[in-house]
C-alpha positions, 0 to 999 in steps of 0.5 A, a space after each residue: 685671613 691674616 696678611 702674609 709677609 714677603 721675605 727673601 727665601 720664604 714663600 708667603 709666611 704667616 707670622 702668627 695665629 692667635 687662638 682665644 677659647 670661648 669663655 662663658 660669662 659666669 660671675 663678675 667682681 664688683 667694680 672696686 674689686 675688679 679694679 683692684 685685681 686687674 680683671 672683671 672675671 674671677 676665673 682669670 684672676 691669678 695673683 702673683 706669689 
């Protein structure tokens, strides 16, 4: 469970909660291509225009 922080005027607020959806392993780039593109997974590759 996330740690609660105490601030005057607030009752045990939680700063943030991350949601990371599950990802299936489908395919992967070669080592050289992954280093060049910054990701091992083609589904995550989003080149800047």
